[in-house]
PyMOL CGO cylinders between C-alpha atoms (Angstrom):
from pymol import cmd
from pymol.cgo import CYLINDER

trace = [
    CYLINDER, -19.74, -27.06, 13.34, -17.96, -23.64, 14.03, 0.3, 1, 1, 1, 1, 1, 1,
    CYLINDER, -17.96, -23.64, 14.03, -14.38, -25.51, 12.97, 0.3, 1, 1, 1, 1, 1, 1,
    CYLINDER, -14.38, -25.51, 12.97, -16.25, -26.65, 9.18, 0.3, 1, 1, 1, 1, 1, 1,
    CYLINDER, -16.25, -26.65, 9.18, -18.01, -23.66, 8.96, 0.3, 1, 1, 1, 1, 1, 1,
    CYLINDER, -18.01, -23.66, 8.96, -14.12, -21.76, 9.12, 0.3, 1, 1, 1, 1, 1, 1,
    CYLINDER, -14.12, -21.76, 9.12, -12.91, -24.56, 6.34, 0.3, 1, 1, 1, 1, 1, 1,
    CYLINDER, -12.91, -24.56, 6.34, -15.55, -23.67, 4.35, 0.3, 1, 1, 1, 1, 1, 1,
    CYLINDER, -15.55, -23.67, 4.35, -14.91, -20.07, 4.26, 0.3, 1, 1, 1, 1, 1, 1,
    CYLINDER, -14.91, -20.07, 4.26, -11.17, -20.54, 4.31, 0.3, 1, 1, 1, 1, 1, 1,
    CYLINDER, -11.17, -20.54, 4.31, -12.08, -22.82, 0.74, 0.3, 1, 1, 1, 1, 1, 1,
    CYLINDER, -12.08, -22.82, 0.74, -13.99, -20.13, -0.18, 0.3, 1, 1, 1, 1, 1, 1,
    CYLINDER, -13.99, -20.13, -0.18, -10.98, -17.89, 0.33, 0.3, 1, 1, 1, 1, 1, 1,
    CYLINDER, -10.98, -17.89, 0.33, -8.84, -19.86, -1.34, 0.3, 1, 1, 1, 1, 1, 1,
    CYLINDER, -8.84, -19.86, -1.34, -10.97, -19.70, -4.52, 0.3, 1, 1, 1, 1, 1, 1,
    CYLINDER, -10.97, -19.70, -4.52, -11.07, -16.06, -4.77, 0.3, 1, 1, 1, 1, 1, 1,
    CYLINDER, -11.07, -16.06, -4.77, -7.27, -16.06, -3.75, 0.3, 1, 1, 1, 1, 1, 1,
    CYLINDER, -7.27, -16.06, -3.75, -6.79, -18.70, -6.85, 0.3, 1, 1, 1, 1, 1, 1,
    CYLINDER, -6.79, -18.70, -6.85, -8.86, -16.78, -9.48, 0.3, 1, 1, 1, 1, 1, 1,
    CYLINDER, -8.86, -16.78, -9.48, -6.87, -13.51, -8.19, 0.3, 1, 1, 1, 1, 1, 1,
    CYLINDER, -6.87, -13.51, -8.19, -3.85, -15.08, -9.40, 0.3, 1, 1, 1, 1, 1, 1,
    CYLINDER, -3.85, -15.08, -9.40, -4.72, -15.84, -12.11, 0.3, 1, 1, 1, 1, 1, 1,
    CYLINDER, -4.72, -15.84, -12.11, -5.65, -12.28, -13.31, 0.3, 1, 1, 1, 1, 1, 1,
    CYLINDER, -5.65, -12.28, -13.31, -2.74, -11.01, -12.10, 0.3, 1, 1, 1, 1, 1, 1,
    CYLINDER, -2.74, -11.01, -12.10, -0.52, -13.50, -14.02, 0.3, 1, 1, 1, 1, 1, 1,
    CYLINDER, -0.52, -13.50, -14.02, -2.80, -13.09, -17.03, 0.3, 1, 1, 1, 1, 1, 1,
    CYLINDER, -2.80, -13.09, -17.03, -2.88, -8.36, -16.49, 0.3, 1, 1, 1, 1, 1, 1,
    CYLINDER, -2.88, -8.36, -16.49, -0.56, -6.36, -18.16, 0.3, 1, 1, 1, 1, 1, 1,
    CYLINDER, -0.56, -6.36, -18.16, 2.80, -4.97, -15.69, 0.3, 1, 1, 1, 1, 1, 1,
    CYLINDER, 2.80, -4.97, -15.69, 0.58, -1.18, -16.37, 0.3, 1, 1, 1, 1, 1, 1,
    CYLINDER, 0.58, -1.18, -16.37, -2.91, -2.56, -15.10, 0.3, 1, 1, 1, 1, 1, 1,
    CYLINDER, -2.91, -2.56, -15.10, -2.77, -0.85, -12.07, 0.3, 1, 1, 1, 1, 1, 1,
    CYLINDER, -2.77, -0.85, -12.07, -1.98, 2.35, -13.65, 0.3, 1, 1, 1, 1, 1, 1,
    CYLINDER, -1.98, 2.35, -13.65, -4.89, 2.83, -16.32, 0.3, 1, 1, 1, 1, 1, 1,
    CYLINDER, -4.89, 2.83, -16.32, -8.00, 3.83, -13.62, 0.3, 1, 1, 1, 1, 1, 1,
    CYLINDER, -8.00, 3.83, -13.62, -6.86, 6.11, -11.20, 0.3, 1, 1, 1, 1, 1, 1,
    CYLINDER, -6.86, 6.11, -11.20, -4.45, 7.90, -12.83, 0.3, 1, 1, 1, 1, 1, 1,
    CYLINDER, -4.45, 7.90, -12.83, -5.41, 8.92, -15.50, 0.3, 1, 1, 1, 1, 1, 1,
    CYLINDER, -5.41, 8.92, -15.50, -6.91, 11.85, -14.87, 0.3, 1, 1, 1, 1, 1, 1,
    CYLINDER, -6.91, 11.85, -14.87, -3.56, 13.13, -12.78, 0.3, 1, 1, 1, 1, 1, 1,
    CYLINDER, -3.56, 13.13, -12.78, -2.07, 16.67, -13.22, 0.3, 1, 1, 1, 1, 1, 1,
    CYLINDER, -2.07, 16.67, -13.22, 1.01, 14.54, -13.35, 0.3, 1, 1, 1, 1, 1, 1,
    CYLINDER, 1.01, 14.54, -13.35, 0.24, 13.53, -16.74, 0.3, 1, 1, 1, 1, 1, 1,
    CYLINDER, 0.24, 13.53, -16.74, -0.99, 17.01, -18.20, 0.3, 1, 1, 1, 1, 1, 1,
    CYLINDER, -0.99, 17.01, -18.20, -4.46, 16.92, -16.49, 0.3, 1, 1, 1, 1, 1, 1,
    CYLINDER, -4.46, 16.92, -16.49, -6.03, 18.29, -13.44, 0.3, 1, 1, 1, 1, 1, 1,
    CYLINDER, -6.03, 18.29, -13.44, -7.97, 15.80, -11.09, 0.3, 1, 1, 1, 1, 1, 1,
    CYLINDER, -7.97, 15.80, -11.09, -10.76, 16.32, -8.90, 0.3, 1, 1, 1, 1, 1, 1,
    CYLINDER, -10.76, 16.32, -8.90, -10.23, 13.30, -7.20, 0.3, 1, 1, 1, 1, 1, 1,
    CYLINDER, -10.23, 13.30, -7.20, -9.08, 14.45, -3.60, 0.3, 1, 1, 1, 1, 1, 1,
    CYLINDER, -9.08, 14.45, -3.60, -8.10, 12.21, -0.76, 0.3, 1, 1, 1, 1, 1, 1,
    CYLINDER, -8.10, 12.21, -0.76, -7.52, 13.39, 2.73, 0.3, 1, 1, 1, 1, 1, 1,
    CYLINDER, -7.52, 13.39, 2.73, -4.48, 11.02, 3.21, 0.3, 1, 1, 1, 1, 1, 1,
    CYLINDER, -4.48, 11.02, 3.21, -2.37, 7.86, 1.43, 0.3, 1, 1, 1, 1, 1, 1,
    CYLINDER, -2.37, 7.86, 1.43, -1.28, 5.34, 3.43, 0.3, 1, 1, 1, 1, 1, 1,
    CYLINDER, -1.28, 5.34, 3.43, 1.75, 3.27, 1.95, 0.3, 1, 1, 1, 1, 1, 1,
    CYLINDER, 1.75, 3.27, 1.95, 1.87, -0.14, 3.52, 0.3, 1, 1, 1, 1, 1, 1,
    CYLINDER, 1.87, -0.14, 3.52, 6.06, -1.27, 4.35, 0.3, 1, 1, 1, 1, 1, 1,
    CYLINDER, 6.06, -1.27, 4.35, 7.94, -3.95, 2.63, 0.3, 1, 1, 1, 1, 1, 1,
    CYLINDER, 7.94, -3.95, 2.63, 11.30, -5.31, 2.72, 0.3, 1, 1, 1, 1, 1, 1,
    CYLINDER, 11.30, -5.31, 2.72, 14.04, -2.95, 2.39, 0.3, 1, 1, 1, 1, 1, 1,
    CYLINDER, 14.04, -2.95, 2.39, 17.73, -3.89, 1.11, 0.3, 1, 1, 1, 1, 1, 1,
    CYLINDER, 17.73, -3.89, 1.11, 19.83, -5.03, 4.30, 0.3, 1, 1, 1, 1, 1, 1,
    CYLINDER, 19.83, -5.03, 4.30, 23.15, -3.59, 2.78, 0.3, 1, 1, 1, 1, 1, 1,
    CYLINDER, 23.15, -3.59, 2.78, 21.87, -0.40, 0.91, 0.3, 1, 1, 1, 1, 1, 1,
    CYLINDER, 21.87, -0.40, 0.91, 18.67, 0.58, 3.86, 0.3, 1, 1, 1, 1, 1, 1,
    CYLINDER, 18.67, 0.58, 3.86, 16.69, 1.28, 0.05, 0.3, 1, 1, 1, 1, 1, 1,
    CYLINDER, 16.69, 1.28, 0.05, 13.45, 0.22, -0.70, 0.3, 1, 1, 1, 1, 1, 1,
    CYLINDER, 13.45, 0.22, -0.70, 13.56, -3.26, -2.03, 0.3, 1, 1, 1, 1, 1, 1,
    CYLINDER, 13.56, -3.26, -2.03, 11.79, -3.89, -5.71, 0.3, 1, 1, 1, 1, 1, 1,
    CYLINDER, 11.79, -3.89, -5.71, 8.17, -4.32, -4.27, 0.3, 1, 1, 1, 1, 1, 1,
    CYLINDER, 8.17, -4.32, -4.27, 8.46, -1.76, -1.95, 0.3, 1, 1, 1, 1, 1, 1,
    CYLINDER, 8.46, -1.76, -1.95, 9.74, 0.76, -4.96, 0.3, 1, 1, 1, 1, 1, 1,
    CYLINDER, 9.74, 0.76, -4.96, 6.67, -0.06, -6.81, 0.3, 1, 1, 1, 1, 1, 1,
    CYLINDER, 6.67, -0.06, -6.81, 4.39, 1.11, -4.05, 0.3, 1, 1, 1, 1, 1, 1,
    CYLINDER, 4.39, 1.11, -4.05, 6.35, 4.40, -4.12, 0.3, 1, 1, 1, 1, 1, 1,
    CYLINDER, 6.35, 4.40, -4.12, 6.64, 4.62, -7.59, 0.3, 1, 1, 1, 1, 1, 1,
    CYLINDER, 6.64, 4.62, -7.59, 2.43, 4.48, -7.26, 0.3, 1, 1, 1, 1, 1, 1,
    CYLINDER, 2.43, 4.48, -7.26, 2.66, 7.01, -4.37, 0.3, 1, 1, 1, 1, 1, 1,
    CYLINDER, 2.66, 7.01, -4.37, 4.11, 9.71, -6.47, 0.3, 1, 1, 1, 1, 1, 1,
    CYLINDER, 4.11, 9.71, -6.47, 1.56, 9.22, -9.40, 0.3, 1, 1, 1, 1, 1, 1,
    CYLINDER, 1.56, 9.22, -9.40, -0.68, 10.09, -6.52, 0.3, 1, 1, 1, 1, 1, 1,
    CYLINDER, -0.68, 10.09, -6.52, 0.40, 13.86, -5.66, 0.3, 1, 1, 1, 1, 1, 1,
    CYLINDER, 0.40, 13.86, -5.66, -2.16, 15.42, -7.25, 0.3, 1, 1, 1, 1, 1, 1,
    CYLINDER, -2.16, 15.42, -7.25, -4.61, 13.31, -5.15, 0.3, 1, 1, 1, 1, 1, 1,
    CYLINDER, -4.61, 13.31, -5.15, -3.55, 13.81, -1.78, 0.3, 1, 1, 1, 1, 1, 1,
    CYLINDER, -3.55, 13.81, -1.78, -0.82, 15.83, -0.04, 0.3, 1, 1, 1, 1, 1, 1,
    CYLINDER, -0.82, 15.83, -0.04, -0.68, 13.84, 3.08, 0.3, 1, 1, 1, 1, 1, 1,
    CYLINDER, -0.68, 13.84, 3.08, 1.17, 10.40, 2.87, 0.3, 1, 1, 1, 1, 1, 1,
    CYLINDER, 1.17, 10.40, 2.87, 2.17, 8.33, 6.02, 0.3, 1, 1, 1, 1, 1, 1,
    CYLINDER, 2.17, 8.33, 6.02, 4.66, 5.59, 5.75, 0.3, 1, 1, 1, 1, 1, 1,
    CYLINDER, 4.66, 5.59, 5.75, 4.21, 2.80, 7.78, 0.3, 1, 1, 1, 1, 1, 1,
    CYLINDER, 4.21, 2.80, 7.78, 6.35, -0.14, 8.20, 0.3, 1, 1, 1, 1, 1, 1,
    CYLINDER, 6.35, -0.14, 8.20, 8.90, -0.46, 11.59, 0.3, 1, 1, 1, 1, 1, 1,
    CYLINDER, 8.90, -0.46, 11.59, 12.57, -1.86, 11.96, 0.3, 1, 1, 1, 1, 1, 1,
    CYLINDER, 12.57, -1.86, 11.96, 13.38, -5.13, 10.76, 0.3, 1, 1, 1, 1, 1, 1,
    CYLINDER, 13.38, -5.13, 10.76, 16.20, -7.32, 11.00, 0.3, 1, 1, 1, 1, 1, 1,
    CYLINDER, 16.20, -7.32, 11.00, 18.09, -5.23, 13.89, 0.3, 1, 1, 1, 1, 1, 1,
    CYLINDER, 18.09, -5.23, 13.89, 18.52, -2.75, 10.73, 0.3, 1, 1, 1, 1, 1, 1,
    CYLINDER, 18.52, -2.75, 10.73, 19.39, 0.83, 11.65, 0.3, 1, 1, 1, 1, 1, 1,
    CYLINDER, 19.39, 0.83, 11.65, 16.44, 2.15, 9.94, 0.3, 1, 1, 1, 1, 1, 1,
    CYLINDER, 16.44, 2.15, 9.94, 13.16, 1.79, 9.85, 0.3, 1, 1, 1, 1, 1, 1,
    CYLINDER, 13.16, 1.79, 9.85, 11.14, 0.43, 6.63, 0.3, 1, 1, 1, 1, 1, 1,
    CYLINDER, 11.14, 0.43, 6.63, 9.08, 4.05, 6.85, 0.3, 1, 1, 1, 1, 1, 1,
    CYLINDER, 9.08, 4.05, 6.85, 12.07, 5.85, 7.45, 0.3, 1, 1, 1, 1, 1, 1,
    CYLINDER, 12.07, 5.85, 7.45, 13.73, 4.33, 4.17, 0.3, 1, 1, 1, 1, 1, 1,
    CYLINDER, 13.73, 4.33, 4.17, 10.38, 5.12, 2.57, 0.3, 1, 1, 1, 1, 1, 1,
    CYLINDER, 10.38, 5.12, 2.57, 10.73, 8.68, 3.39, 0.3, 1, 1, 1, 1, 1, 1,
    CYLINDER, 10.73, 8.68, 3.39, 14.34, 9.13, 2.31, 0.3, 1, 1, 1, 1, 1, 1,
    CYLINDER, 14.34, 9.13, 2.31, 13.61, 7.46, -0.98, 0.3, 1, 1, 1, 1, 1, 1,
    CYLINDER, 13.61, 7.46, -0.98, 10.55, 9.42, -1.57, 0.3, 1, 1, 1, 1, 1, 1,
    CYLINDER, 10.55, 9.42, -1.57, 12.01, 12.97, -0.36, 0.3, 1, 1, 1, 1, 1, 1,
    CYLINDER, 12.01, 12.97, -0.36, 15.02, 12.44, -3.16, 0.3, 1, 1, 1, 1, 1, 1,
    CYLINDER, 15.02, 12.44, -3.16, 12.70, 12.04, -5.74, 0.3, 1, 1, 1, 1, 1, 1,
    CYLINDER, 12.70, 12.04, -5.74, 10.99, 15.12, -5.20, 0.3, 1, 1, 1, 1, 1, 1,
    CYLINDER, 10.99, 15.12, -5.20, 14.01, 17.00, -5.17, 0.3, 1, 1, 1, 1, 1, 1,
    CYLINDER, 14.01, 17.00, -5.17, 14.22, 16.36, -8.86, 0.3, 1, 1, 1, 1, 1, 1,
    CYLINDER, 14.22, 16.36, -8.86, 12.36, 17.43, -11.51, 0.3, 1, 1, 1, 1, 1, 1,
    CYLINDER, 12.36, 17.43, -11.51, 11.23, 13.84, -13.48, 0.3, 1, 1, 1, 1, 1, 1,
    CYLINDER, 11.23, 13.84, -13.48, 11.44, 10.79, -12.57, 0.3, 1, 1, 1, 1, 1, 1,
    CYLINDER, 11.44, 10.79, -12.57, 11.36, 7.32, -14.69, 0.3, 1, 1, 1, 1, 1, 1,
    CYLINDER, 11.36, 7.32, -14.69, 8.69, 4.66, -13.82, 0.3, 1, 1, 1, 1, 1, 1,
    CYLINDER, 8.69, 4.66, -13.82, 9.73, 1.54, -15.42, 0.3, 1, 1, 1, 1, 1, 1,
    CYLINDER, 9.73, 1.54, -15.42, 6.77, 0.51, -17.99, 0.3, 1, 1, 1, 1, 1, 1,
    CYLINDER, 6.77, 0.51, -17.99, 5.18, 3.96, -17.59, 0.3, 1, 1, 1, 1, 1, 1,
    CYLINDER, 5.18, 3.96, -17.59, 7.40, 6.48, -18.57, 0.3, 1, 1, 1, 1, 1, 1,
    CYLINDER, 7.40, 6.48, -18.57, 9.03, 10.01, -17.05, 0.3, 1, 1, 1, 1, 1, 1,
    CYLINDER, 9.03, 10.01, -17.05, 6.60, 12.04, -14.77, 0.3, 1, 1, 1, 1, 1, 1,
    CYLINDER, 6.60, 12.04, -14.77, 7.37, 15.43, -14.78, 0.3, 1, 1, 1, 1, 1, 1,
    CYLINDER, 7.37, 15.43, -14.78, 7.67, 16.52, -10.59, 0.3, 1, 1, 1, 1, 1, 1,
    CYLINDER, 7.67, 16.52, -10.59, 7.98, 20.20, -11.12, 0.3, 1, 1, 1, 1, 1, 1,
    CYLINDER, 7.98, 20.20, -11.12, 6.38, 22.24, -8.19, 0.3, 1, 1, 1, 1, 1, 1,
    CYLINDER, 6.38, 22.24, -8.19, 6.41, 19.57, -6.17, 0.3, 1, 1, 1, 1, 1, 1,
    CYLINDER, 6.41, 19.57, -6.17, 8.40, 20.29, -2.95, 0.3, 1, 1, 1, 1, 1, 1,
    CYLINDER, 8.40, 20.29, -2.95, 8.91, 18.36, 0.42, 0.3, 1, 1, 1, 1, 1, 1,
    CYLINDER, 8.91, 18.36, 0.42, 7.41, 21.98, 1.91, 0.3, 1, 1, 1, 1, 1, 1,
    CYLINDER, 7.41, 21.98, 1.91, 4.45, 20.91, -0.09, 0.3, 1, 1, 1, 1, 1, 1,
    CYLINDER, 4.45, 20.91, -0.09, 4.18, 17.53, 1.25, 0.3, 1, 1, 1, 1, 1, 1,
    CYLINDER, 4.18, 17.53, 1.25, 3.14, 16.44, 4.91, 0.3, 1, 1, 1, 1, 1, 1,
    CYLINDER, 3.14, 16.44, 4.91, 5.16, 13.10, 5.10, 0.3, 1, 1, 1, 1, 1, 1,
    CYLINDER, 5.16, 13.10, 5.10, 4.11, 11.13, 8.67, 0.3, 1, 1, 1, 1, 1, 1,
    CYLINDER, 4.11, 11.13, 8.67, 6.29, 7.92, 10.06, 0.3, 1, 1, 1, 1, 1, 1,
    CYLINDER, 6.29, 7.92, 10.06, 4.67, 5.00, 11.97, 0.3, 1, 1, 1, 1, 1, 1,
    CYLINDER, 4.67, 5.00, 11.97, 7.70, 3.14, 12.56, 0.3, 1, 1, 1, 1, 1, 1,
    CYLINDER, 7.70, 3.14, 12.56, 6.55, 0.41, 15.45, 0.3, 1, 1, 1, 1, 1, 1,
    CYLINDER, 6.55, 0.41, 15.45, 4.25, -1.94, 13.21, 0.3, 1, 1, 1, 1, 1, 1,
    CYLINDER, 4.25, -1.94, 13.21, 5.68, -5.39, 12.02, 0.3, 1, 1, 1, 1, 1, 1,
    CYLINDER, 5.68, -5.39, 12.02, 2.88, -6.79, 10.36, 0.3, 1, 1, 1, 1, 1, 1,
    CYLINDER, 2.88, -6.79, 10.36, 0.02, -5.93, 8.21, 0.3, 1, 1, 1, 1, 1, 1,
    CYLINDER, 0.02, -5.93, 8.21, -2.28, -5.66, 11.17, 0.3, 1, 1, 1, 1, 1, 1,
    CYLINDER, -2.28, -5.66, 11.17, -0.08, -3.72, 13.47, 0.3, 1, 1, 1, 1, 1, 1,
    CYLINDER, -0.08, -3.72, 13.47, -0.20, -1.01, 9.75, 0.3, 1, 1, 1, 1, 1, 1,
    CYLINDER, -0.20, -1.01, 9.75, -3.76, -0.64, 9.96, 0.3, 1, 1, 1, 1, 1, 1,
    CYLINDER, -3.76, -0.64, 9.96, -3.85, -0.26, 14.01, 0.3, 1, 1, 1, 1, 1, 1,
    CYLINDER, -3.85, -0.26, 14.01, -1.49, 2.15, 14.08, 0.3, 1, 1, 1, 1, 1, 1,
    CYLINDER, -1.49, 2.15, 14.08, -1.97, 4.23, 11.16, 0.3, 1, 1, 1, 1, 1, 1,
    CYLINDER, -1.97, 4.23, 11.16, -5.96, 4.38, 12.17, 0.3, 1, 1, 1, 1, 1, 1,
    CYLINDER, -5.96, 4.38, 12.17, -4.84, 5.67, 15.40, 0.3, 1, 1, 1, 1, 1, 1,
    CYLINDER, -4.84, 5.67, 15.40, -3.11, 8.09, 13.39, 0.3, 1, 1, 1, 1, 1, 1,
    CYLINDER, -3.11, 8.09, 13.39, -5.88, 9.04, 11.11, 0.3, 1, 1, 1, 1, 1, 1,
    CYLINDER, -5.88, 9.04, 11.11, -8.61, 9.16, 14.25, 0.3, 1, 1, 1, 1, 1, 1,
    CYLINDER, -8.61, 9.16, 14.25, -6.29, 12.02, 15.36, 0.3, 1, 1, 1, 1, 1, 1,
    CYLINDER, -6.29, 12.02, 15.36, -5.93, 13.79, 12.42, 0.3, 1, 1, 1, 1, 1, 1,
    CYLINDER, -5.93, 13.79, 12.42, -9.49, 13.30, 11.16, 0.3, 1, 1, 1, 1, 1, 1,
    CYLINDER, -9.49, 13.30, 11.16, -11.56, 12.65, 14.04, 0.3, 1, 1, 1, 1, 1, 1,
    CYLINDER, -11.56, 12.65, 14.04, -14.99, 12.29, 12.11, 0.3, 1, 1, 1, 1, 1, 1,
    CYLINDER, -14.99, 12.29, 12.11, -14.66, 10.82, 9.27, 0.3, 1, 1, 1, 1, 1, 1,
    CYLINDER, -14.66, 10.82, 9.27, -12.04, 10.59, 5.99, 0.3, 1, 1, 1, 1, 1, 1,
    CYLINDER, -12.04, 10.59, 5.99, -11.77, 9.03, 3.15, 0.3, 1, 1, 1, 1, 1, 1,
    CYLINDER, -11.77, 9.03, 3.15, -7.88, 7.22, 2.51, 0.3, 1, 1, 1, 1, 1, 1,
    CYLINDER, -7.88, 7.22, 2.51, -6.06, 5.97, -0.23, 0.3, 1, 1, 1, 1, 1, 1,
    CYLINDER, -6.06, 5.97, -0.23, -4.14, 2.30, 1.08, 0.3, 1, 1, 1, 1, 1, 1,
    CYLINDER, -4.14, 2.30, 1.08, -1.17, 1.73, -1.37, 0.3, 1, 1, 1, 1, 1, 1,
    CYLINDER, -1.17, 1.73, -1.37, 0.04, -1.97, -1.31, 0.3, 1, 1, 1, 1, 1, 1,
    CYLINDER, 0.04, -1.97, -1.31, 1.35, -4.91, -3.89, 0.3, 1, 1, 1, 1, 1, 1,
    CYLINDER, 1.35, -4.91, -3.89, -1.58, -7.12, -6.13, 0.3, 1, 1, 1, 1, 1, 1,
    CYLINDER, -1.58, -7.12, -6.13, -0.83, -9.86, -4.02, 0.3, 1, 1, 1, 1, 1, 1,
    CYLINDER, -0.83, -9.86, -4.02, -1.77, -8.94, -0.34, 0.3, 1, 1, 1, 1, 1, 1,
    CYLINDER, -1.77, -8.94, -0.34, -4.80, -6.50, -1.61, 0.3, 1, 1, 1, 1, 1, 1,
    CYLINDER, -4.80, -6.50, -1.61, -7.33, -8.98, -0.28, 0.3, 1, 1, 1, 1, 1, 1,
    CYLINDER, -7.33, -8.98, -0.28, -6.13, -9.34, 3.07, 0.3, 1, 1, 1, 1, 1, 1,
    CYLINDER, -6.13, -9.34, 3.07, -4.94, -5.47, 3.85, 0.3, 1, 1, 1, 1, 1, 1,
    CYLINDER, -4.94, -5.47, 3.85, -8.32, -4.25, 2.70, 0.3, 1, 1, 1, 1, 1, 1,
    CYLINDER, -8.32, -4.25, 2.70, -10.03, -6.38, 4.85, 0.3, 1, 1, 1, 1, 1, 1,
    CYLINDER, -10.03, -6.38, 4.85, -7.92, -6.39, 8.20, 0.3, 1, 1, 1, 1, 1, 1,
    CYLINDER, -7.92, -6.39, 8.20, -8.54, -1.75, 7.26, 0.3, 1, 1, 1, 1, 1, 1,
    CYLINDER, -8.54, -1.75, 7.26, -11.90, -2.66, 7.00, 0.3, 1, 1, 1, 1, 1, 1,
    CYLINDER, -11.90, -2.66, 7.00, -12.49, -4.94, 9.86, 0.3, 1, 1, 1, 1, 1, 1,
    CYLINDER, -12.49, -4.94, 9.86, -11.02, -2.17, 12.51, 0.3, 1, 1, 1, 1, 1, 1,
    CYLINDER, -11.02, -2.17, 12.51, -12.83, 0.48, 10.82, 0.3, 1, 1, 1, 1, 1, 1,
    CYLINDER, -12.83, 0.48, 10.82, -16.55, -1.25, 11.34, 0.3, 1, 1, 1, 1, 1, 1,
    CYLINDER, -16.55, -1.25, 11.34, -15.47, -2.48, 14.75, 0.3, 1, 1, 1, 1, 1, 1,
    CYLINDER, -15.47, -2.48, 14.75, -14.47, 1.33, 15.81, 0.3, 1, 1, 1, 1, 1, 1,
    CYLINDER, -14.47, 1.33, 15.81, -17.55, 2.73, 14.21, 0.3, 1, 1, 1, 1, 1, 1,
    CYLINDER, -17.55, 2.73, 14.21, -15.59, 5.26, 12.44, 0.3, 1, 1, 1, 1, 1, 1,
    CYLINDER, -15.59, 5.26, 12.44, -16.96, 6.32, 9.01, 0.3, 1, 1, 1, 1, 1, 1,
    CYLINDER, -16.96, 6.32, 9.01, -13.91, 6.38, 6.66, 0.3, 1, 1, 1, 1, 1, 1,
    CYLINDER, -13.91, 6.38, 6.66, -13.22, 4.79, 3.74, 0.3, 1, 1, 1, 1, 1, 1,
    CYLINDER, -13.22, 4.79, 3.74, -10.46, 2.73, 2.06, 0.3, 1, 1, 1, 1, 1, 1,
    CYLINDER, -10.46, 2.73, 2.06, -9.65, 2.99, -1.38, 0.3, 1, 1, 1, 1, 1, 1,
    CYLINDER, -9.65, 2.99, -1.38, -7.16, 0.37, -2.08, 0.3, 1, 1, 1, 1, 1, 1,
    CYLINDER, -7.16, 0.37, -2.08, -4.10, 1.01, -5.12, 0.3, 1, 1, 1, 1, 1, 1,
    CYLINDER, -4.10, 1.01, -5.12, -2.10, -1.89, -5.94, 0.3, 1, 1, 1, 1, 1, 1,
    CYLINDER, -2.10, -1.89, -5.94, 1.32, -2.00, -7.27, 0.3, 1, 1, 1, 1, 1, 1,
    CYLINDER, 1.32, -2.00, -7.27, 3.03, -4.88, -8.85, 0.3, 1, 1, 1, 1, 1, 1,
    CYLINDER, 3.03, -4.88, -8.85, 6.05, -6.88, -8.62, 0.3, 1, 1, 1, 1, 1, 1,
    CYLINDER, 6.05, -6.88, -8.62, 7.47, -7.19, -12.43, 0.3, 1, 1, 1, 1, 1, 1,
    CYLINDER, 7.47, -7.19, -12.43, 8.87, -10.44, -11.91, 0.3, 1, 1, 1, 1, 1, 1,
    CYLINDER, 8.87, -10.44, -11.91, 6.90, -13.39, -11.60, 0.3, 1, 1, 1, 1, 1, 1,
    CYLINDER, 6.90, -13.39, -11.60, 9.30, -15.67, -9.39, 0.3, 1, 1, 1, 1, 1, 1,
    CYLINDER, 9.30, -15.67, -9.39, 9.24, -13.05, -6.85, 0.3, 1, 1, 1, 1, 1, 1,
    CYLINDER, 9.24, -13.05, -6.85, 5.10, -12.34, -7.20, 0.3, 1, 1, 1, 1, 1, 1,
    CYLINDER, 5.10, -12.34, -7.20, 4.42, -16.21, -6.79, 0.3, 1, 1, 1, 1, 1, 1,
    CYLINDER, 4.42, -16.21, -6.79, 6.53, -16.50, -3.67, 0.3, 1, 1, 1, 1, 1, 1,
    CYLINDER, 6.53, -16.50, -3.67, 4.67, -13.43, -2.20, 0.3, 1, 1, 1, 1, 1, 1,
    CYLINDER, 4.67, -13.43, -2.20, 1.61, -14.73, -3.43, 0.3, 1, 1, 1, 1, 1, 1,
    CYLINDER, 1.61, -14.73, -3.43, 1.71, -18.49, -1.64, 0.3, 1, 1, 1, 1, 1, 1,
    CYLINDER, 1.71, -18.49, -1.64, 2.82, -16.52, 1.68, 0.3, 1, 1, 1, 1, 1, 1,
    CYLINDER, 2.82, -16.52, 1.68, -0.14, -14.00, 1.15, 0.3, 1, 1, 1, 1, 1, 1,
    CYLINDER, -0.14, -14.00, 1.15, -2.24, -17.56, 1.35, 0.3, 1, 1, 1, 1, 1, 1,
    CYLINDER, -2.24, -17.56, 1.35, -0.48, -18.46, 4.81, 0.3, 1, 1, 1, 1, 1, 1,
    CYLINDER, -0.48, -18.46, 4.81, -1.35, -15.09, 6.17, 0.3, 1, 1, 1, 1, 1, 1,
    CYLINDER, -1.35, -15.09, 6.17, -5.08, -14.52, 4.78, 0.3, 1, 1, 1, 1, 1, 1,
    CYLINDER, -5.08, -14.52, 4.78, -5.35, -17.91, 6.78, 0.3, 1, 1, 1, 1, 1, 1,
    CYLINDER, -5.35, -17.91, 6.78, -3.73, -17.45, 10.20, 0.3, 1, 1, 1, 1, 1, 1,
    CYLINDER, -3.73, -17.45, 10.20, -5.46, -13.70, 9.96, 0.3, 1, 1, 1, 1, 1, 1,
    CYLINDER, -5.46, -13.70, 9.96, -9.02, -15.64, 9.21, 0.3, 1, 1, 1, 1, 1, 1,
    CYLINDER, -9.02, -15.64, 9.21, -8.25, -17.41, 12.75, 0.3, 1, 1, 1, 1, 1, 1,
    CYLINDER, -8.25, -17.41, 12.75, -7.48, -14.80, 14.67, 0.3, 1, 1, 1, 1, 1, 1,
    CYLINDER, -7.48, -14.80, 14.67, -10.74, -12.97, 13.68, 0.3, 1, 1, 1, 1, 1, 1,
    CYLINDER, -10.74, -12.97, 13.68, -8.42, -9.90, 11.83, 0.3, 1, 1, 1, 1, 1, 1,
    CYLINDER, -8.42, -9.90, 11.83, -10.12, -10.14, 8.68, 0.3, 1, 1, 1, 1, 1, 1,
]
cmd.load_cgo(trace, "trace")
């Protein structure tokens, strides 16, 4: 009976994922920019939306250049657009394939490099003015031990508990194909710990359909594993 129930839930997940994938393939590349960032000061307005911190989930970095890969760069572009909604950024991601730096460290170096310039061009979006934003105004924290989405959540929530013991509101930046699993992982951990934290998922999107498709099917397997392990 228990196994049958799990199979039924997995089938339901598959239907949800399939529906999500269909929507991803039929949405314009800039759909993720249309909601939260309309009121951003970077676009010449003033935002009343304030969050305690933004968490940027790691992904592969280039083994030769040690720079963030395309998918991770998309997430960092999103982080730049959030500069007026929070002043604390947590980069989470451990070291992969014996590389000399972690995903978190690679993200930090990329982010600080962009802040050192007055403007930056985001593909499909345009030029954003970074004048007035410096590393002195931004709090950057690194979580360099995690090797999975669940550990991303476990370790960053531990950090959040130290910074914000009672309650808080946080942005989690990831890719569209990864939202379903990561949102459930974060919320489940918070519920289990009895914390009054809220997580707002912010998605970015790889602009190459073939790469999106590859990661999508990897994500399907990840969701199945996480469900069996009772992590979502």
